[in-house]
C-alpha positions in Angstrom: 0.0 0.0 0.0 2.8 2.5 1.0 4.7 1.3 -2.1 1.8 2.3 -4.4 1.1 5.5 -2.6 4.6 6.9 -2.0 6.5 5.6 -5.0 4.2 7.6 -7.2 5.5 10.8 -5.5 9.1 10.1 -6.6 8.9 12.8 -9.3 7.9 15.4 -6.6 10.5 14.3 -4.1 13.4 12.0 -5.3 13.7 10.4 -1.9 10.5 8.4 -2.5 12.4 6.5 -5.2 13.8 4.3 -2.4 10.4 2.5 -2.3 11.2 0.8 -5.6 13.8 -1.3 -3.9 12.6 -4.7 -2.6 15.4 -4.9 -0.1 14.4 -1.6 1.5 10.7 -2.6 1.8 11.7 -6.0 3.1 13.7 -4.5 5.9 11.0 -2.2 6.9 8.4 -5.0 6.7 10.5 -6.9 9.2 10.8 -3.9 11.5 7.1 -3.1 11.3 6.2 -6.7 12.2 8.6 -6.6 15.2 7.1 -3.3 16.5 3.6 -4.7 16.1 4.5 -7.8 18.0 6.0 -5.8 20.9 2.9 -3.5 21.0 0.2 -6.1 20.7 2.0 -9.0 22.5 1.5 -7.9 26.1 -2.1 -6.9 25.5 -2.9 -10.3 23.9 -1.3 -12.2 26.7 -3.2 -10.3 29.3 -6.4 -10.7 27.3 -5.9 -14.5 27.0 -5.3 -14.7 30.7 -8.4 -12.7 31.5 -10.7 -15.0 29.5 -8.8 -18.1 30.6 -7.7 -19.3 27.2 -5.0 -21.6 28.7 -3.2 -24.6 27.1 -4.1 -28.1 28.1 -1.2 -30.5 28.4 -1.4 -34.1 27.5 -0.7 -36.4 30.5 1.5 -38.9 28.6 4.0 -36.2 27.7 7.1 -35.2 29.8 6.1 -34.5 33.4 8.0 -31.2 33.3 5.4 -29.9 30.9 2.5 -30.2 33.4 3.6 -26.9 35.0 2.8 -25.2 31.6 -0.9 -26.0 31.9 -2.9 -22.8 31.8 -0.3 -20.8 29.8 -2.2 -18.6 27.3 -2.4 -20.1 23.9 -3.6 -19.1 20.4 -0.6 -16.7 20.2 -0.6 -17.4 16.5 -3.2 -14.6 16.2 -0.4 -12.2 17.0 1.9 -13.8 14.4 -0.7 -13.6 11.7 -1.5 -9.9 12.4 2.2 -9.1 12.5 2.6 -10.7 9.1 -0.5 -9.3 7.5 -0.2 -5.6 8.3 3.5 -5.1 7.2 2.9 -7.1 4.0 -0.1 -5.0 3.1 1.9 -1.8 3.9 5.2 -2.5 2.2 4.5 -5.0 -0.6 3.0 -4.3 -4.0 -0.6 -5.1 -3.4 -1.2 -5.6 -7.1 1.2 -8.6 -7.1 -0.9 -11.9 -7.3 1.7 -14.0 -5.5 1.3 -11.8 -2.4 -2.4 -12.5 -2.3 -2.0 -16.2 -2.8 0.5 -16.6 0.0 -1.6 -14.4 2.3 -4.7 -16.6 1.4 -2.8 -19.8 2.3 -1.4 -18.3 5.5 -4.7 -17.1 6.8 -6.8 -20.0 5.6 -4.6 -22.4 7.4 -4.6 -20.0 10.4 -8.4 -20.2 10.4 -8.3 -24.0 10.4 -5.9 -23.8 13.3 -8.1 -21.3 15.1 -11.1 -23.6 14.9 -8.9 -26.5 16.1 -7.6 -24.5 19.1 -11.0 -23.2 20.0 -12.5 -26.6 20.1 -9.7 -27.8 22.4 -10.4 -24.9 24.8 -14.1 -25.4 24.6 -13.8 -29.1 25.4 -11.1 -28.4 28.0 -8.9 -31.2 26.7 -6.2 -31.6 24.0 -8.7 -32.7 21.3 -9.8 -30.3 18.6 -10.7 -31.1 15.0 -10.7 -34.7 14.0 -7.9 -35.8 11.6 -10.4 -36.2 8.8 -11.8 -32.6 9.3 -8.4 -31.0 9.6 -6.9 -32.8 6.5 -10.0 -32.2 4.4 -9.8 -28.5 5.1 -6.1 -28.3 4.5 -6.4 -30.2 1.2 -9.2 -27.9 0.0 -7.1 -24.8 0.8 -4.0 -26.3 -0.9 -6.1 -27.2 -3.9 -7.4 -23.7 -4.3 -3.9 -22.2 -3.9 -2.5 -24.8 -6.4 -5.1 -23.9 -9.0 -4.4 -20.2 -8.4 -0.7 -20.6 -8.8 -0.9 -22.8 -11.9 -3.8 -21.2 -13.8 -4.4 -17.6 -12.6 -4.2 -15.5 -15.8 -1.6 -13.1 -14.3 0.6 -15.9 -13.3 -0.1 -18.8 -15.8 2.1 -17.5 -18.6 5.1 -17.2 -16.4 4.7 -20.5 -14.5 5.9 -24.0 -15.2 5.0 -27.5 -14.0 8.6 -28.6 -14.3 10.5 -29.6 -11.2 14.2 -28.7 -10.8 16.5 -30.7 -8.5 19.1 -29.3 -6.1 22.7 -30.2 -6.9 21.7 -31.5 -10.4 21.0 -28.5 -12.7 20.4 -30.5 -15.9 17.8 -32.8 -14.3 14.1 -31.8 -14.9 10.8 -33.5 -14.4 7.6 -32.2 -15.9 4.7 -33.3 -13.7 2.0 -31.8 -16.0 -1.5 -32.4 -14.5 0.1 -34.1 -11.5 1.6 -30.8 -10.4 -1.6 -29.7 -8.6 -1.7 -32.8 -6.4 2.0 -32.3 -5.8 1.3 -28.8 -4.5 -1.3 -30.1 -2.2 1.1 -32.6 -0.7 3.7 -29.9 -0.2 1.4 -27.4 1.5 -0.4 -30.0 3.7 2.9 -31.7 4.6 4.7 -28.4 5.4 1.8 -27.2 7.5 1.6 -30.3 9.6 5.4 -30.6 9.9 5.6 -27.2 11.6 2.6 -28.1 13.7 4.4 -31.3 15.0 7.6 -29.3 15.8 5.6 -26.9 18.0 6.1 -28.7 21.3 8.8 -26.8 23.2 9.2 -23.2 24.2 10.6 -21.3 21.2 11.4 -24.4 19.1 8.9 -24.0 16.3 9.0 -20.2 16.0 12.8 -20.1 16.2 13.0 -22.7 13.4 10.5 -20.8 11.4 12.6 -17.7 11.8 15.5 -19.5 10.3 13.4 -20.8 7.4 11.9 -17.3 6.8 15.4 -15.7 6.6 16.4 -18.4 4.1 13.3 -17.8 1.9 13.9 -14.0 2.0 17.2 -14.8 0.1 15.6 -17.4 -2.2 12.5 -15.3 -3.1 14.7 -12.3 -4.0 17.0 -14.5 -6.1 14.1 -16.2 -7.9 12.5 -12.9 -8.8 15.6 -11.1 -10.0 16.5 -12.1 -13.6 20.2 -11.3 -13.3 20.6 -13.1 -10.0 18.6 -16.1 -11.1 20.5 -16.4 -14.4 23.8 -16.1 -12.6 22.9 -18.8 -10.1 21.2 -21.0 -12.8 18.0 -21.3 -10.8 14.4 -20.8 -12.1 13.5 -17.2 -12.8 9.9 -16.6 -11.8 8.8 -13.0 -12.7 7.1 -11.1 -9.9 8.2 -13.5 -7.1 10.8 -11.1 -5.8 8.0 -9.2 -4.1 7.6 -12.3 -1.9 10.8 -11.2 -0.1 8.7 -8.5 1.5 6.3 -11.1 2.9 9.3 -13.1 4.1 10.6 -10.0 5.8 7.3 -9.6 7.6 7.5 -13.3 8.7 11.0 -12.8 10.0 9.9 -9.8 12.1 6.8 -11.6 13.3 8.8 -14.6 14.3 11.4 -12.5 16.2 8.6 -10.6 17.9 6.7 -13.8 19.0 10.0 -15.4 20.1 10.3 -12.6 22.6 7.2 -13.9 24.4 7.6 -17.6 23.5 11.2 -18.0 24.8 11.5 -20.3 27.8 9.6 -20.0 30.1 6.9 -19.2 27.5 4.4 -16.5 28.3 2.2 -17.6 25.4 2.0 -20.5 23.0 1.3 -20.1 19.3 -1.2 -22.9 19.0 -2.4 -24.4 15.7 -3.5 -21.0 14.6 0.1 -20.1 14.4 1.9 -23.4 13.4 -0.5 -24.4 10.6 -0.4 -20.9 9.2 3.4 -20.7 9.2 3.8 -24.1 7.8 1.4 -23.4 5.0 3.2 -20.1 4.2 6.6 -21.9 4.0 5.2 -24.6 1.7 3.5 -22.0 -0.5 6.7 -19.9 -0.8 8.7 -23.0 -1.9 6.1 -23.8 -4.6 5.9 -20.2 -6.0 9.6 -19.7 -6.5 10.0 -23.2 -8.1 12.2 -24.6 -5.3 9.7 -27.2 -4.2 12.3 -30.0 -3.5 14.7 -27.6 -1.8 12.0 -27.3 0.9 13.2 -30.6 2.3 16.5 -28.9 3.1 15.2 -25.4 4.1 12.8 -27.0 6.5 15.0 -30.0 7.2 14.3 -29.9 11.0 10.5 -29.9 10.3 11.0 -32.9 8.0 13.0 -34.8 10.6 10.3 -34.1 13.3 7.6 -35.3 11.0 9.5 -38.4 10.0 10.1 -39.3 13.6 6.3 -39.4 14.1 5.8 -41.5 11.0 8.5 -43.9 12.0 7.2 -44.2 15.5 3.6 -45.0 14.3 4.7 -47.5 11.6 7.1 -49.3 14.0 4.5 -49.7 16.7 1.8 -50.9 14.2 4.1 -53.4 12.5 6.3 -54.6 15.4 4.6 -53.4 18.5 7.8 -51.6 19.5 8.6 -47.9 19.7 11.8 -46.6 18.1 11.8 -43.4 20.2 10.9 -42.9 23.8 8.3 -40.5 22.5 7.6 -38.6 19.3 8.0 -36.0 17.9 11.8 -36.3 18.2 12.2 -33.4 20.6 10.3 -35.2 23.3 12.6 -38.2 22.8 15.6 -36.1 23.8 13.7 -34.6 26.7 12.9 -38.0 28.1 16.6 -38.9 27.6 17.6 -36.3 30.1 18.2 -33.2 28.0 16.9 -29.9 29.5 14.2 -28.2 27.4 16.4 -25.2 26.6 19.3 -27.5 25.5 16.9 -29.4 23.1 15.6 -26.1 21.6 19.1 -24.5 21.1 20.6 -27.6 19.6 17.6 -28.1 17.3 18.0 -24.4 16.2 21.6 -25.2 15.4 20.5 -28.1 13.2 17.9 -25.9 11.5 20.7 -23.4 10.7 22.8 -26.1 9.3 20.0 -27.2 7.0 19.4 -23.6 6.0 23.1 -23.1 5.1 23.1 -26.3 3.1 20.1 -25.2 1.2 21.7 -21.8 0.3 24.9 -23.7 -0.7 22.9 -25.5 -3.4 22.4 -22.2 -5.2 26.0 -22.6 -6.4 26.4 -26.3 -6.3 24.4 -27.0 -9.5 
């Protein structure tokens, strides 16, 4: 909004020319999101305490978590607001990619909101059924996929061809299967972040790392010269997504301020599902779908630990881990919560650096 309003004044005052630069608007989107978080955060926490919207803790989890019962939840509302306002202010609101990623973020956030609300209404850790949640997630992903592949303002610049990290000459055209592929990515990413949200600061810190990585990747994908130099897919108009990523970086930093151990508020599904959906959507729109496995490597590992645990128990009757997702396994192995979180952040940073390294290793 500010871009459209103030950039038009560049002929009157040359200083407004700075609004043309994506890097400038990305930085200010991050700062705006951070300020919004700091302003609204304390009010939201107090409000949640006043209406007693506290988290219910499952009894089979680590016993140290029982003391967290009653901590305000649904803090993802703050994250979503801190992403929305800066994006609208600093991004080009005529860019179709911006509206698609906002749609995915807030649609998944709405699913998470309903899930969180049901848990609180029932006063137990049970919200939407798996069928209800997956059905809603698939529907949103399908709408987004169709928009990405067939929206007139995008269609002519978009491809159903997959590129592979490390192998620049290998391509795979999915054709009609590309839409189901998008659905798998969005639903998978959303739930992977949701599964990672189990310790103070773990999910939001890992999301912050992924958001910083995608700030670089979206800028590169949308800049012809940079994309050509790095031999990655050039997707016109996607550079504007860096502004959204900047807002996500600021919102993540702001929420981490309140979510750091001991957490004053939890993000809930309204936050984790939204953030996961946004990350998956970004990967698809800049044609780095497979690189998501590295950018969100920690989320993938956490999700795989759950899948392995379930399959192992069903097939052999034995559990591979003391508890899944993986962060709980290390907690039950004697690691302090803060140690698990920091070490998992380090792993997330390693995955992020490896994903950025692939830009040249092609």
